[in-house]
C-alpha positions as CSV (number, residue, x, y, z in Angstrom):
1,M,-3.9,-14.9,-12.1
2,K,-2.6,-13.0,-9.1
3,K,-5.2,-12.6,-6.3
4,T,-5.0,-10.8,-2.9
5,S,-7.2,-10.5,0.1
6,T,-7.6,-7.3,2.1
7,K,-9.4,-6.9,5.4
8,I,-11.0,-3.5,6.1
9,R,-13.1,-2.4,9.2
10,V,-16.1,-0.3,8.2
11,R,-15.9,3.1,9.9
12,Y,-18.9,5.0,11.2
13,G,-18.4,7.9,8.8
14,E,-18.7,5.5,5.8
15,T,-22.3,4.6,6.7
16,D,-25.6,6.4,6.3
17,Q,-28.3,6.9,8.9
18,M,-29.3,3.3,8.7
19,G,-25.8,2.1,9.6
20,V,-25.3,0.8,6.1
21,V,-22.2,1.5,4.0
22,Y,-23.0,4.4,1.6
23,Y,-22.8,2.9,-1.9
24,G,-20.1,5.4,-3.1
25,N,-17.6,4.2,-0.5
26,Y,-17.3,0.8,-2.1
27,A,-15.1,2.4,-4.8
28,Q,-12.6,3.3,-2.0
29,Y,-12.7,-0.3,-0.8
30,L,-11.9,-1.5,-4.3
31,E,-9.0,1.0,-4.5
32,Q,-7.6,-0.3,-1.2
33,G,-7.8,-3.8,-2.7
34,R,-5.9,-2.7,-5.8
35,T,-3.3,-0.9,-3.8
36,E,-2.6,-4.0,-1.7
37,W,-2.6,-6.2,-4.8
38,L,0.1,-4.0,-6.3
39,R,2.1,-3.8,-3.0
40,E,2.1,-7.6,-2.7
41,L,3.6,-7.7,-6.1
42,G,6.4,-5.5,-4.9
43,F,5.3,-2.0,-6.2
44,S,3.3,0.9,-4.9
45,Y,1.3,3.6,-6.5
46,R,3.7,6.1,-5.1
47,W,6.7,4.3,-6.6
48,M,5.0,4.0,-10.0
49,E,4.1,7.8,-9.9
50,E,7.8,8.5,-9.0
51,N,8.6,6.6,-12.2
52,N,6.1,8.6,-14.3
53,I,3.2,6.2,-14.4
54,Q,-0.4,7.0,-13.4
55,L,-3.3,4.6,-13.3
56,P,-6.7,6.3,-13.7
57,V,-9.9,4.3,-13.6
58,T,-11.8,4.3,-16.8
59,E,-14.5,1.9,-16.0
60,L,-16.3,0.7,-12.8
61,H,-19.0,-1.9,-12.7
62,I,-20.5,-2.9,-9.4
63,K,-23.3,-5.1,-8.2
64,Y,-24.6,-4.7,-4.6
65,R,-26.0,-7.9,-3.2
66,L,-26.0,-7.4,0.6
67,P,-25.1,-4.3,2.7
68,A,-22.0,-3.9,4.8
69,R,-22.6,-2.2,8.1
70,Y,-20.8,-0.1,10.7
71,D,-17.9,-2.0,12.4
72,D,-18.1,-5.0,10.1
73,V,-14.7,-6.4,9.0
74,I,-15.1,-6.9,5.3
75,T,-12.7,-8.8,3.0
76,V,-11.9,-7.5,-0.4
77,I,-10.7,-10.1,-2.8
78,T,-8.9,-8.5,-5.8
79,K,-8.0,-10.6,-8.8
80,L,-6.3,-9.6,-12.0
81,Q,-8.4,-10.5,-15.1
82,K,-5.5,-11.0,-17.6
83,I,-2.0,-9.8,-18.3
84,P,-2.1,-6.0,-18.7
85,T,-1.6,-4.3,-22.0
86,A,-2.3,-0.5,-22.1
87,K,-5.0,-1.3,-19.6
88,I,-5.3,-3.4,-16.5
89,E,-8.5,-5.1,-15.5
90,F,-9.5,-6.4,-12.0
91,V,-12.5,-8.3,-10.6
92,Y,-13.5,-8.1,-7.0
93,E,-15.6,-9.8,-4.4
94,I,-16.4,-8.3,-1.0
95,Y,-17.4,-10.6,1.8
96,N,-18.5,-10.0,5.4
97,E,-17.3,-11.9,8.5
98,K,-20.1,-14.5,7.9
99,N,-18.5,-15.1,4.5
100,E,-21.6,-13.7,2.7
101,L,-20.9,-12.2,-0.7
102,L,-21.8,-8.5,-0.4
103,V,-20.5,-7.0,-3.7
104,T,-19.0,-8.0,-7.0
105,A,-17.2,-5.5,-9.1
106,E,-14.9,-4.9,-12.1
107,T,-12.6,-2.0,-12.8
108,T,-10.5,-1.1,-15.8
109,L,-7.5,1.3,-15.4
110,V,-5.1,2.6,-18.1
111,F,-1.4,3.3,-17.9
112,V,-0.7,6.9,-18.5
113,D,2.8,8.4,-19.0
114,M,2.9,11.4,-16.7
115,L,5.3,13.3,-18.9
116,T,3.4,13.0,-22.2
117,Q,-0.1,12.5,-20.6
118,K,-0.7,9.7,-23.2
119,I,-1.8,6.2,-22.7
120,R,1.1,3.8,-22.9
121,R,1.7,0.0,-22.6
122,A,2.1,-1.6,-19.1
123,P,5.6,-1.2,-17.8
124,D,7.9,-4.1,-18.5
125,Y,8.7,-4.5,-14.8
126,L,5.0,-5.2,-14.0
127,V,4.4,-7.6,-16.9
128,E,7.6,-9.5,-16.1
129,K,6.6,-9.9,-12.5
130,L,3.2,-11.3,-13.6
131,T,4.6,-13.7,-16.2
132,D,7.4,-15.2,-14.0
C-alpha cells in the first residue's frame, strides 16, 4: 500500500521540562504524516473540505518506545492499511536520526459528508488513485 516519509524537527514548545516530547504532541506528528500522505497522492485536506468531505479521527492507538527530544529530526512513516471504504486506516512508525524506532501507532478516520453530516463511502477519486 501507499507509504510516505515525513521529516519533522521537534520544537522546544513541544517538549516538557525534561526536554522530551510531550506525549500528546505525537498525535500532531501523525496528522502531519497523514496530510503529507494525502498531498503526495495529489489531494489536500483543504481540497477535500472544499468538496464537502471531512475526515475526523475515530480511533488512535499509540505505543511509546523511546522519547523524541528537543531539536531532533524525526521521520514519520505513514502507511495505508487497506483500500478505504467508509473509513481509512493508517499505521505509523516514528524514527529518530539514529534510525531508532520511537513510536508505533494506528489511526482510523471516517469520511463524512459535510452537507449531511453523515458517514459516507470513500470518494471515488481517492479509491481510483489507490487502485491504479
